[in-house]
C-alpha positions as CSV (number, residue, x, y, z in Angstrom):
1,M,24.3,-6.9,10.0
2,T,23.7,-8.4,6.6
3,A,23.1,-6.1,3.7
4,N,19.4,-7.1,3.2
5,T,18.6,-5.3,6.5
6,W,19.9,-2.0,5.2
7,T,17.8,1.0,4.3
8,I,17.6,2.4,0.7
9,A,19.6,5.4,1.9
10,A,22.4,3.3,3.5
11,A,22.6,1.0,0.5
12,R,22.7,3.9,-1.9
13,D,25.7,5.4,-0.1
14,A,27.5,2.1,0.2
15,L,26.9,1.3,-3.5
16,R,28.2,4.7,-4.6
17,K,31.3,4.4,-2.4
18,G,32.0,0.9,-3.8
19,E,31.7,-0.7,-0.3
20,I,29.3,-3.4,-1.8
21,S,28.3,-4.3,-5.3
22,A,24.6,-4.4,-6.4
23,V,25.1,-8.2,-7.1
24,D,26.2,-8.9,-3.5
25,L,23.4,-6.8,-2.2
26,T,20.9,-8.6,-4.4
27,M,22.3,-12.0,-3.3
28,S,21.9,-11.1,0.3
29,C,18.2,-10.4,-0.4
30,L,17.7,-13.6,-2.5
31,T,19.2,-15.7,0.4
32,A,16.8,-14.0,2.9
33,I,13.8,-14.6,0.5
34,D,14.6,-18.4,0.3
35,A,14.8,-18.5,4.1
36,G,11.6,-16.6,4.4
37,D,9.2,-19.0,2.6
38,G,7.3,-19.4,5.9
39,L,5.9,-15.9,5.5
40,N,4.5,-16.7,2.0
41,A,5.3,-13.1,0.9
42,F,7.0,-13.8,-2.4
43,V,4.8,-15.8,-4.8
44,F,7.1,-15.6,-7.9
45,K,10.8,-15.3,-7.4
46,T,12.9,-13.8,-10.2
47,P,16.5,-14.4,-9.3
48,E,17.8,-14.5,-12.9
49,I,16.1,-11.1,-13.7
50,A,17.4,-9.7,-10.4
51,L,21.0,-10.7,-11.0
52,D,20.9,-9.4,-14.6
53,Q,19.5,-6.0,-13.4
54,A,22.1,-6.0,-10.5
55,R,25.0,-6.5,-13.0
56,A,23.6,-3.7,-15.2
57,A,23.3,-1.5,-12.0
58,D,27.0,-2.2,-11.1
59,A,28.0,-1.1,-14.6
60,R,26.1,2.2,-14.1
61,L,27.5,2.7,-10.7
62,S,31.1,2.2,-11.9
63,S,30.5,4.7,-14.7
64,G,29.3,7.3,-12.2
65,D,25.8,7.5,-13.8
66,A,23.7,6.2,-10.9
67,P,20.3,7.5,-9.8
68,A,19.4,7.1,-6.1
69,M,17.5,3.8,-6.7
70,C,20.3,2.2,-8.8
71,G,21.1,-1.3,-7.5
72,I,18.3,-1.2,-4.9
73,P,16.6,-4.7,-4.6
74,L,12.8,-4.4,-4.5
75,G,9.7,-6.6,-4.2
76,I,6.9,-5.8,-6.7
77,K,3.2,-6.3,-5.6
78,D,1.5,-8.8,-7.9
79,L,-0.9,-6.1,-9.0
80,F,1.8,-4.5,-11.2
81,C,2.2,-5.9,-14.7
82,T,5.8,-7.0,-15.3
83,K,6.8,-8.0,-18.8
84,G,7.2,-11.8,-19.2
85,V,6.7,-12.4,-15.5
86,P,3.4,-13.8,-14.1
87,S,1.1,-11.0,-13.0
88,Q,-2.0,-12.5,-11.5
89,A,-3.3,-10.0,-8.9
90,A,-3.4,-13.1,-6.6
91,S,-6.5,-14.4,-8.6
92,N,-7.1,-17.7,-10.2
93,I,-8.9,-15.9,-13.1
94,L,-5.5,-14.6,-14.3
95,K,-3.7,-17.9,-14.0
96,G,-0.9,-18.1,-16.5
97,F,-1.1,-14.4,-17.6
98,R,2.3,-13.0,-18.5
99,P,2.0,-9.4,-19.7
100,E,3.8,-8.3,-22.9
101,Y,4.3,-4.9,-21.4
102,E,5.7,-3.2,-18.3
103,S,3.7,-1.0,-15.9
104,T,4.8,2.6,-15.9
105,V,5.8,2.4,-12.2
106,T,8.0,-0.7,-12.7
107,A,9.4,0.7,-15.9
108,Q,10.4,3.9,-14.1
109,L,12.0,2.0,-11.2
110,F,13.9,-0.3,-13.5
111,G,14.9,2.7,-15.6
112,A,16.4,4.2,-12.4
113,G,18.4,1.0,-11.9
114,A,16.3,-0.8,-9.3
115,V,16.4,-4.6,-9.1
116,M,13.3,-6.8,-9.1
117,L,13.6,-9.7,-6.7
118,G,10.1,-11.1,-7.5
119,K,6.4,-10.6,-7.2
120,L,4.7,-10.2,-3.8
121,N,1.5,-11.8,-2.4
122,M,-1.6,-9.7,-1.9
123,D,-5.4,-9.9,-1.4
124,E,-7.1,-11.0,-4.6
125,F,-7.5,-7.9,-6.9
126,A,-6.5,-5.9,-3.8
127,M,-9.9,-6.6,-2.1
128,G,-9.2,-7.3,1.6
129,S,-7.7,-6.0,4.8
130,S,-5.9,-9.1,6.0
131,N,-4.3,-10.8,3.0
132,E,-6.5,-13.8,3.4
133,T,-8.3,-13.6,0.0
134,S,-5.2,-14.5,-2.1
135,C,-5.2,-17.6,-4.4
136,Y,-1.7,-18.2,-3.1
137,G,-2.8,-18.5,0.5
138,N,-2.3,-16.2,3.5
139,V,0.7,-14.0,4.1
140,V,2.0,-14.3,7.7
141,N,3.1,-11.2,9.6
142,P,6.7,-11.5,10.8
143,W,5.6,-10.1,14.2
144,R,4.0,-12.3,16.9
145,R,2.3,-11.4,20.2
146,E,4.7,-11.8,23.1
147,G,4.6,-15.4,24.3
148,S,2.4,-16.6,21.5
149,N,2.9,-18.5,18.3
150,V,-0.5,-17.5,16.8
151,P,0.1,-16.4,13.2
152,L,-1.0,-12.8,12.6
153,T,-2.2,-10.9,9.6
154,P,0.2,-8.5,8.0
155,G,-2.8,-6.4,6.9
156,G,-4.1,-6.0,3.3
157,S,-4.2,-5.7,0.5
158,S,-0.4,-5.0,0.3
159,G,0.3,-7.7,2.9
160,G,3.1,-9.4,1.0
161,S,4.8,-6.1,0.5
162,A,4.6,-5.2,4.2
163,A,5.8,-8.6,5.4
164,A,8.7,-8.7,3.0
165,V,9.9,-5.2,4.0
166,A,9.4,-5.8,7.7
167,A,11.3,-9.2,7.5
168,D,14.2,-7.6,5.5
169,L,13.5,-9.9,2.5
170,C,13.9,-6.8,0.3
171,L,15.0,-3.2,0.9
172,A,11.5,-1.8,-0.1
173,A,8.4,-2.8,-2.1
174,T,5.7,-1.3,-4.2
175,G,2.2,-1.2,-2.9
176,T,-1.2,0.1,-3.9
177,D,-3.8,1.8,-1.8
178,T,-7.5,2.0,-2.7
179,G,-8.9,2.4,0.9
180,G,-5.8,2.0,3.1
181,S,-4.0,-0.9,1.5
182,I,-0.5,0.7,1.9
183,R,-1.1,2.4,5.2
184,Q,-2.9,-0.3,7.2
185,P,-0.3,-3.1,6.4
186,A,2.5,-0.6,7.1
187,A,1.1,0.1,10.5
188,F,0.6,-3.7,11.2
189,T,4.2,-4.5,10.4
190,G,6.1,-1.5,11.8
191,I,7.2,0.0,8.5
192,V,6.5,3.3,6.6
193,G,3.9,3.5,3.7
194,I,2.8,6.5,1.8
195,K,-0.2,6.8,-0.5
196,P,0.5,9.8,-2.7
197,T,-2.0,12.4,-4.1
198,Y,-4.3,10.8,-6.6
199,G,-2.6,11.4,-10.0
200,R,1.0,11.7,-8.7
201,V,1.9,8.2,-9.7
202,S,0.7,6.5,-12.9
203,R,-1.9,3.8,-12.7
204,W,-1.0,2.4,-16.2
205,G,-0.2,-1.3,-16.1
206,V,-1.5,-1.6,-12.6
207,V,-4.5,-4.1,-12.5
208,A,-7.5,-1.9,-11.6
209,F,-9.7,-2.3,-8.6
210,A,-11.5,1.0,-8.2
211,S,-10.1,3.5,-10.8
212,S,-11.0,6.7,-9.0
213,L,-9.4,5.5,-5.7
214,D,-6.4,3.4,-6.7
215,Q,-3.0,4.9,-6.2
216,A,0.5,3.2,-6.1
217,G,3.1,4.1,-3.6
218,P,6.3,2.9,-1.8
219,M,6.5,0.7,1.3
220,T,9.9,1.2,3.0
221,K,11.8,0.9,6.3
222,T,12.1,4.7,6.9
223,V,10.5,8.0,5.8
224,R,13.7,9.0,4.0
225,D,13.5,5.8,1.9
226,A,9.9,6.5,1.1
227,A,10.9,10.0,-0.2
228,I,13.7,8.5,-2.3
229,M,11.5,5.7,-3.8
230,L,8.4,8.0,-4.3
231,Q,10.5,10.3,-6.4
232,A,11.5,7.5,-8.8
233,M,7.8,6.3,-9.0
234,S,6.2,9.7,-9.6
235,G,5.7,11.8,-12.7
236,H,3.3,12.5,-15.5
237,D,2.3,9.6,-17.8
238,P,0.4,10.3,-21.1
239,K,-0.8,6.7,-21.0
240,D,-2.9,7.5,-17.8
241,S,-5.5,10.1,-18.4
242,T,-5.7,10.8,-14.6
243,S,-2.0,11.4,-14.3
244,A,-1.1,14.9,-13.2
245,D,1.2,16.9,-15.5
246,L,3.2,18.4,-12.6
247,P,6.9,18.6,-11.9
248,V,8.1,16.1,-9.3
249,P,9.9,17.9,-6.4
250,D,12.9,16.5,-4.6
251,F,11.1,14.8,-1.7
252,E,14.2,13.9,0.1
253,A,15.4,17.5,0.2
254,A,12.1,18.4,1.9
255,L,13.1,16.3,5.0
256,T,14.5,19.3,7.0
257,G,13.0,18.1,10.3
258,D,11.7,21.7,10.9
259,I,8.0,22.0,11.4
260,R,8.0,25.0,13.7
261,G,4.8,27.0,13.3
262,K,3.1,24.3,11.1
263,V,-0.5,23.7,12.1
264,I,-1.4,20.1,12.8
265,G,-5.1,19.3,12.8
266,I,-6.6,16.7,15.2
267,P,-10.1,15.6,13.9
268,R,-12.6,15.1,16.7
269,E,-14.6,12.7,14.5
270,Y,-11.7,10.2,14.6
271,R,-12.2,9.6,18.4
272,M,-14.2,6.5,18.0
273,D,-16.3,4.7,20.6
274,G,-14.5,1.6,21.8
275,M,-11.1,2.7,20.5
276,P,-8.4,0.6,22.3
277,A,-6.6,2.5,25.0
278,A,-3.2,1.7,23.3
279,I,-4.4,3.6,20.2
280,E,-5.6,6.5,22.2
281,A,-2.3,6.7,24.1
282,L,-0.3,6.5,20.8
283,W,-2.3,9.4,19.3
284,A,-1.7,11.5,22.5
285,K,2.0,10.7,22.2
286,G,2.0,11.8,18.6
287,I,0.3,15.1,19.5
288,E,3.0,15.7,22.2
289,M,5.7,15.0,19.7
290,M,4.3,17.6,17.3
291,K,4.0,20.2,20.1
292,D,7.6,19.4,21.2
293,A,8.8,20.0,17.6
294,G,7.2,23.5,17.6
295,A,4.1,22.7,15.7
296,V,0.7,24.3,16.6
297,V,-1.8,21.6,17.4
298,R,-5.4,22.5,16.7
299,D,-8.7,20.6,17.1
300,I,-10.6,20.4,13.8
301,S,-13.9,19.0,12.5
302,L,-14.4,16.7,9.5
303,P,-18.2,16.4,9.9
304,H,-18.9,13.9,7.1
305,T,-16.3,11.3,8.3
306,K,-19.0,9.0,9.7
307,Y,-20.4,8.5,6.2
308,A,-17.0,7.7,4.6
309,L,-17.0,3.9,5.1
310,P,-20.5,3.3,3.7
311,A,-19.8,5.7,0.8
312,Y,-16.5,3.9,0.1
313,Y,-18.2,0.4,0.2
314,V,-20.6,1.6,-2.5
315,I,-18.2,3.4,-4.8
316,A,-15.3,0.9,-4.7
317,P,-17.4,-2.2,-5.4
318,A,-19.3,-0.3,-8.2
319,E,-16.0,0.5,-9.9
320,A,-14.8,-3.0,-9.3
321,S,-17.8,-4.6,-10.9
322,S,-17.2,-2.5,-14.0
323,N,-13.4,-3.0,-14.1
324,L,-13.6,-6.8,-13.5
325,A,-16.2,-7.3,-16.2
326,R,-13.2,-7.8,-18.6
327,Y,-12.2,-11.1,-17.0
328,D,-14.4,-13.4,-19.0
329,G,-12.2,-16.3,-20.2
330,V,-12.2,-15.1,-23.8
331,R,-8.7,-13.5,-24.4
332,Y,-6.4,-14.4,-21.5
333,G,-6.3,-16.0,-18.1
334,H,-8.4,-18.9,-16.9
335,R,-11.2,-20.4,-19.0
336,A,-13.6,-23.0,-17.5
337,R,-14.1,-26.4,-19.1
338,L,-17.4,-26.4,-20.9
339,A,-20.0,-29.1,-21.2
340,A,-21.5,-30.1,-24.6
341,G,-24.1,-27.6,-25.6
342,D,-22.7,-24.8,-23.4
343,G,-22.7,-21.4,-25.2
344,I,-20.8,-18.1,-24.5
345,T,-23.1,-17.2,-21.5
346,E,-22.2,-20.5,-19.8
347,M,-18.5,-19.9,-20.5
348,Y,-18.7,-16.5,-18.8
349,E,-20.6,-17.7,-15.8
350,K,-18.5,-20.8,-15.2
351,T,-15.2,-19.0,-15.8
352,R,-16.1,-16.2,-13.4
353,A,-17.5,-18.5,-10.8
354,E,-14.3,-20.6,-10.8
355,G,-11.8,-17.8,-11.2
356,F,-13.0,-15.2,-8.6
357,G,-12.8,-15.9,-4.9
358,P,-15.7,-15.3,-2.5
359,E,-14.7,-11.8,-1.4
360,V,-14.2,-10.6,-5.0
361,Q,-17.6,-12.2,-6.0
362,R,-19.2,-10.4,-3.0
363,R,-17.9,-7.1,-4.1
364,I,-18.8,-7.6,-7.8
365,M,-22.4,-8.4,-6.8
366,V,-22.7,-5.5,-4.4
367,G,-21.2,-3.2,-7.1
368,T,-23.5,-4.5,-9.8
369,Y,-26.5,-4.1,-7.5
370,V,-25.8,-0.4,-6.7
371,L,-25.3,0.4,-10.4
372,S,-28.4,-1.3,-11.5
373,A,-31.5,0.5,-12.7
374,G,-33.7,1.6,-9.8
375,F,-30.8,1.6,-7.3
376,Y,-28.3,3.8,-9.1
377,D,-29.7,7.0,-7.6
378,A,-30.4,5.5,-4.2
379,Y,-26.9,4.2,-3.7
380,Y,-24.2,5.1,-6.2
381,N,-25.2,8.7,-6.9
382,R,-25.8,9.4,-3.2
383,A,-22.4,7.9,-2.3
384,R,-20.8,10.2,-5.0
385,K,-22.4,13.2,-3.3
386,V,-21.2,12.2,0.1
387,R,-17.7,11.8,-1.4
388,A,-17.9,15.4,-2.6
389,L,-18.8,16.5,0.9
390,I,-15.9,14.6,2.5
391,K,-13.5,16.2,0.0
392,R,-15.0,19.6,0.9
393,D,-14.4,19.0,4.6
394,F,-10.7,18.6,4.0
395,E,-10.6,21.6,1.6
396,T,-12.2,23.8,4.3
397,V,-9.7,22.6,6.9
398,F,-6.7,23.2,4.7
399,A,-8.1,26.6,3.6
400,D,-8.2,27.5,7.3
401,G,-4.5,27.1,7.6
402,V,-4.0,23.5,8.6
403,D,-0.9,22.0,7.1
404,A,-1.4,18.3,8.0
405,I,-3.8,16.1,10.0
406,L,-2.7,13.6,12.6
407,T,-4.8,10.5,13.2
408,P,-4.4,6.8,14.2
409,A,-3.5,4.6,11.2
410,T,-5.6,1.6,12.3
411,P,-8.2,0.9,15.0
412,S,-6.1,-2.0,16.4
413,A,-2.8,-3.8,16.2
414,A,-2.5,-6.8,13.9
415,F,-5.1,-9.5,14.6
416,G,-4.8,-13.3,14.2
417,L,-5.2,-14.9,10.8
418,G,-8.7,-16.5,10.7
419,E,-9.9,-14.4,13.7
420,M,-12.3,-12.5,11.4
421,A,-13.2,-15.4,9.2
422,D,-16.6,-16.0,10.7
423,A,-17.4,-12.4,11.5
424,D,-19.7,-10.2,9.5
425,P,-17.7,-8.8,6.6
426,V,-18.4,-5.3,7.9
427,Q,-16.2,-6.1,10.9
428,M,-13.3,-6.6,8.5
429,Y,-14.2,-3.4,6.5
430,L,-13.9,-1.4,9.8
431,N,-10.1,-1.8,9.5
432,D,-10.3,1.0,6.9
433,V,-12.1,3.4,9.1
434,F,-9.2,5.9,9.4
435,T,-7.8,5.5,5.9
436,V,-10.7,5.5,3.4
437,T,-11.4,9.3,3.7
438,V,-7.9,10.0,2.2
439,N,-8.7,8.0,-0.9
440,L,-12.2,9.5,-1.3
441,A,-10.7,13.0,-1.2
442,G,-7.6,12.0,-3.3
443,L,-5.2,13.3,-0.7
444,P,-1.7,12.0,0.3
445,G,-1.5,10.0,3.5
446,V,1.5,8.3,5.3
447,A,1.6,5.7,8.0
448,V,4.6,5.9,10.4
449,P,5.5,3.3,13.1
450,V,5.5,4.9,16.6
451,G,5.3,2.3,19.3
452,L,4.4,-1.2,20.5
453,D,1.2,-2.2,22.3
454,A,1.1,-4.3,25.5
455,Q,1.6,-7.5,23.5
456,G,4.6,-6.2,21.7
457,L,2.9,-5.5,18.3
458,P,3.7,-2.4,16.3
459,L,1.2,0.5,16.1
460,G,1.3,3.4,13.6
461,L,0.1,6.9,13.3
462,Q,-1.2,8.5,10.0
463,L,-0.5,11.9,8.7
464,I,-2.8,13.4,6.0
465,G,-1.4,16.2,3.8
466,R,-2.5,18.8,1.4
467,P,-2.8,17.7,-2.3
468,W,0.5,17.6,-4.1
469,E,2.5,18.4,-1.0
470,E,4.0,15.0,-0.3
471,G,7.3,16.7,0.6
472,A,5.8,18.7,3.4
473,L,3.8,15.6,4.5
474,L,6.9,13.4,4.6
475,N,8.8,16.1,6.6
476,C,6.1,15.9,9.2
477,A,6.3,12.1,9.2
478,H,10.1,12.5,9.5
479,V,9.6,14.5,12.7
480,V,7.3,11.8,14.1
481,E,9.7,9.1,13.1
482,S,12.8,10.7,14.6
483,R,11.0,11.5,17.9
484,A,9.3,8.1,18.2
485,D,12.7,6.4,17.5
486,F,11.0,3.2,16.6
487,V,13.8,0.6,16.0
488,A,12.0,-2.6,17.1
489,K,12.2,-5.6,14.8
490,A,10.2,-8.8,14.8
491,D,12.0,-11.7,16.4
492,K,13.0,-14.1,13.7
493,W,10.9,-17.3,13.8
494,W,10.6,-18.0,10.1
């Protein structure tokens, strides 16, 4: 068992005992990354930076001053600005952009001694559910259907992060979640992914998609690893006005495995028409696990759930059209070649037409439309009011004594790359049906792998927690994980 297959917890213990060096652990991952080019998960490899950071980590470990993440090799989603390293958000419009600054999340992780192996592929500007909108090309899921060589999606937008962790190219990775972009890829690849409460993790230095919805979080092999990494990523940041000035609890210490007497809500609105039998069975299995662990399972209602997807696909594009207005070819990134007589308007138009891919253009146009005079009240304001009602649904349920909510993570297992290409875009957007409510309400949500479908593909369940109670949420996830005992790995074909 090579070191790149270890969990963060196992690597931390081995590093502290001196059983392996951070340099050797990093080399094990760098070797796996070079062998994993067929997945197209890593788009910028940074071996020199990784080995420098690993040597520094070894010095800290030998001096006895080593935080939990010290020496742990990570992949960083291309949405996080990393100083001097290309940070393109998988878009041609940011070609050649090398930030002069470090995002708060990566600064905290590197400050804790973590090692950056490179930048990970993703959907362009985090807009997508299948990692097919990237300027670097598709990421391929390490999993395959039994008896089939059809390449599958790893989910999106954090598809590179999910594929890299599932294929053991790194011990863990950073992801971001605007409508399910951590939890859906985690479910599709058989790993753990948590979206923290909005404001728990700084957004400073993370390329913005929809500022009131975006939240960074860890993508890991186990719930314990998620707790360890989330602690290093969390904390108040004065550079982010939406960052919460709250102490960060010890999330790992919360993993007691005891949820006796906890009330787990099962929302009746999540029982969708046409839900695959495998997803229904998985949910029923999760409910039984909770009961066996001593939790009280209660049916609940979240009546405004059916409006969540349409509200999200008004609010998110509206914020995206505003955030992406800054990419104009003037100060950084791509600038179109101009013809004689072209002025600044032509430069904007040509640069944006060349730099943005079709899905990003679609969302910018939708967003600009719903914010325009005459349509603002009809669409954007109405969507904001619906969002408030969705948030209130959750508040009512939590006030009524519910500790966490158990739902499916995705409406299906991973689908084939290109299978949705000719479909109505709404079919792709339906992948977010179980996850967008969590972002609209600003709540923490975690996806945990629970089983395999009939074709041998991973399926996950989602737990939704009370705001700021990630520790209690991770403890519930820990219970599901330990009872599901999901240890399956993708057969290596890459």
